[in-house]
C-alpha positions in Angstrom: -30.1 29.4 66.7 -26.9 29.6 64.6 -25.6 26.7 62.5 -22.0 26.7 61.7 -21.2 23.6 59.7 -20.1 22.7 56.1 -23.5 21.1 55.4 -26.2 19.1 57.2 -27.9 15.9 56.2 -30.2 15.0 59.1 -32.4 18.0 59.9 -33.8 16.5 63.1 -30.3 16.7 64.7 -30.5 20.5 64.5 -34.2 21.5 64.5 -36.2 19.5 67.1 -40.0 19.0 67.3 -40.5 22.5 68.8 -39.7 24.0 65.4 -42.4 22.1 63.6 -45.5 24.0 62.4 -43.5 27.2 63.1 -42.8 29.8 60.5 -39.1 30.1 60.0 -36.7 32.4 58.1 -33.1 31.6 57.6 -30.5 34.3 57.3 -27.0 35.7 57.5 -26.2 39.1 59.1 -23.9 41.5 57.3 -22.3 44.7 58.5 -23.3 47.0 55.6 -24.8 47.0 52.1 -21.3 47.5 50.7 -20.3 43.9 51.7 -18.5 42.5 48.7 -20.3 39.2 49.2 -23.6 40.8 47.9 -22.1 41.6 44.5 -20.7 38.0 44.3 -24.2 36.7 44.8 -25.4 38.8 41.9 -26.8 41.9 43.6 -26.1 45.2 42.0 -23.3 47.5 43.1 -25.8 49.7 44.9 -28.1 47.2 46.7 -31.2 48.3 48.7 -33.4 46.8 51.3 -36.0 44.5 49.5 -33.6 43.6 46.7 -34.1 39.9 45.8 -32.1 37.6 43.5 -31.5 34.0 42.7 -27.9 33.6 44.0 -25.0 32.9 41.7 -23.7 29.3 42.0 -20.6 29.0 44.2 -20.9 25.2 44.9 -23.1 22.1 44.4 -26.0 23.3 46.6 -26.3 26.8 45.0 -25.7 25.3 41.5 -28.6 22.8 42.1 -30.7 25.7 43.4 -30.2 27.7 40.2 -29.9 25.0 37.5 -31.5 21.8 38.8 -29.8 18.5 38.3 -30.0 15.2 36.3 -30.4 11.8 37.8 -28.5 9.4 35.5 -30.0 5.9 35.3 -26.9 3.7 34.8 -29.0 0.6 35.5 -30.9 1.1 32.2 -29.9 0.5 28.6 -28.1 3.4 26.9 -30.1 5.6 24.6 -29.5 7.6 21.4 -28.9 11.3 21.9 -27.5 14.2 19.8 -25.2 17.2 20.3 -24.4 20.0 17.9 -20.9 20.8 16.7 -19.3 23.1 14.2 -18.2 20.9 11.2 -15.4 21.9 8.9 -14.6 20.5 5.4 -12.8 21.5 2.2 -14.9 22.0 -0.9 -13.0 21.2 -4.1 -13.5 23.7 -6.9 -11.0 22.4 -9.4 -7.7 20.6 -9.7 -5.9 22.7 -7.0 -8.7 25.1 -5.9 -10.4 24.4 -2.5 -12.6 26.5 -0.2 -13.0 25.8 3.5 -16.6 25.4 4.6 -18.3 25.1 8.0 -21.7 24.3 9.3 -23.6 23.2 12.4 -24.2 19.5 12.4 -26.0 17.1 14.8 -23.7 14.3 16.0 -25.2 11.1 17.4 -23.9 9.5 20.6 -25.0 7.1 23.2 -25.7 7.9 26.9 -27.6 6.5 29.9 -31.2 7.8 30.3 -31.6 10.7 32.7 -34.3 12.5 34.6 -34.2 16.2 35.1 -34.9 17.4 38.7 -36.1 21.1 38.5 -34.2 23.7 40.6 -35.7 24.8 43.9 -35.0 28.4 42.7 -34.8 29.9 46.2 -34.2 33.6 46.0 -32.4 35.6 48.7 -33.5 39.0 49.9 -31.7 41.9 51.6 -33.6 42.7 54.8 -33.1 44.6 58.0 -34.0 44.0 61.7 -35.7 46.6 63.9 -32.3 47.0 65.5 -30.9 48.2 62.2 -28.9 45.0 61.4 -28.7 44.2 57.6 -29.5 40.6 56.9 -29.6 38.3 53.8 -32.8 36.3 54.2 -34.6 33.3 52.8 -38.3 33.2 52.1 -40.4 32.3 55.1 -41.3 28.6 55.4 -43.4 26.6 57.8 -41.6 23.5 58.8 -43.7 20.3 58.5 -42.9 16.6 58.2 -43.6 16.9 54.4 -41.0 19.6 53.6 -37.9 18.6 55.6 -36.0 18.2 52.3 -36.9 21.8 51.3 -35.8 23.2 54.7 -32.5 21.1 54.6 -31.8 22.6 51.2 -32.4 26.2 52.5 -29.9 25.6 55.4 -27.3 24.0 53.2 -27.6 26.9 50.7 -26.7 29.4 53.4 -23.9 27.2 54.8 -22.4 26.9 51.4 -22.5 30.6 50.6 -21.9 32.1 54.0 -20.4 29.3 56.1 -23.1 30.1 58.6 -26.9 30.0 58.9 -29.1 31.7 61.5 -32.6 30.4 62.2 -35.2 33.1 63.1 -38.6 32.0 64.5 -39.8 33.9 67.6 -38.0 37.0 66.4 -39.7 37.2 63.0 -41.4 40.5 64.1 -38.0 42.1 64.2 -37.7 41.8 60.4 -38.7 45.0 58.7 -40.7 44.3 55.6 -39.9 46.3 52.4 -41.3 46.3 48.9 -39.7 43.4 47.0 -37.6 44.3 44.0 -36.4 41.3 41.9 -33.1 41.7 40.1 -32.8 38.5 38.2 -33.0 40.0 34.7 -31.4 43.0 33.0 -34.0 44.0 30.4 -32.8 46.1 27.4 -35.1 48.9 26.3 -37.9 47.8 24.0 -37.0 47.6 20.3 -35.3 45.3 17.8 -31.5 44.9 18.0 -29.3 44.0 15.1 -27.0 41.0 15.6 -23.8 42.9 16.3 -25.5 44.7 19.2 -26.8 41.4 20.7 -23.4 39.7 20.1 -21.7 42.4 22.0 -24.1 42.1 24.9 -23.7 38.4 25.2 -19.9 38.2 24.5 -19.0 37.3 28.1 -21.6 34.5 28.2 -20.2 33.0 25.0 -16.6 33.3 26.2 -17.4 31.3 29.3 -18.6 28.3 27.4 -16.3 25.6 26.1 -14.4 26.5 22.9 -16.2 23.8 20.9 -19.6 25.2 21.9 -19.1 28.9 21.2 -19.8 28.8 17.5 -22.9 26.6 18.1 -24.2 29.1 20.7 -23.6 32.0 18.4 -25.4 30.2 15.6 -28.5 29.5 17.7 -28.7 33.0 19.2 -28.3 34.7 15.8 -31.0 32.4 14.3 -33.5 33.4 17.1 -32.6 37.1 16.8 -33.2 37.0 13.0 -36.9 36.7 13.7 -37.0 40.2 15.2 -37.8 39.9 18.9 -39.4 43.0 20.5 -37.3 42.8 23.7 -34.2 41.1 25.0 -33.2 40.3 28.6 -30.0 38.9 30.1 -30.0 36.8 33.3 -28.3 38.1 36.4 -27.1 36.2 39.6 -28.2 32.5 39.3 -29.8 33.2 35.9 -26.4 34.2 34.5 -26.0 32.5 31.1 -29.8 32.7 30.4 -31.3 34.9 27.8 -34.9 35.9 26.9 -36.0 36.9 23.5 -39.6 38.2 23.7 -42.1 38.0 20.9 -45.3 39.5 22.4 -46.8 40.0 19.0 -46.8 36.2 18.6 -48.1 35.5 22.1 
């Protein structure tokens, strides 16, 4: 079955009772591994069968898949919250002598309470059929009455990214299994890195944030790096913008 819609809401309109308790895989067939769409999703410039990645956000479904979402409770009283900003002021040192100072400050504001919904974090994998057709695939899932929301999300993820979603069930044996190779993180060689090196590695991440947040972000990352992590990793694909500072000596 092939679905070609913008998105779906009612799963039962597309997958009838015959699909229930069946193992399903959702996918999109590509002509070759040089398809530019693979790089846009976060795969490397030389992808291979078995490569798996959390896809980069391209719209609301893939953004929720990678980052989760907040449910804002506007029916409840507002609560106190804080955000960090870079604060500037002039320090007087005499009658006509001043020096400009800056620091990171917590600024209080009011907002409605919110509940965080964790991301589904569905990873897509490059596969191949026995006929030699390259395919971007979802994980296998058995459709039940209890996971219709999960399956609906899988379909909408493909529809948003590819404008098409193919459902494989009876033909699962056609999929060639390969060793899985996750590409979600680019890990720098072990060792401690001085701040200028780290700052250069994350410069693109910082530049993509709002102007008012860049100094705050630099301040936080430099503070963490000052404790001497033993390894450093940068997120790829849907983890773009995430960083890992590893302190195995501290558990």
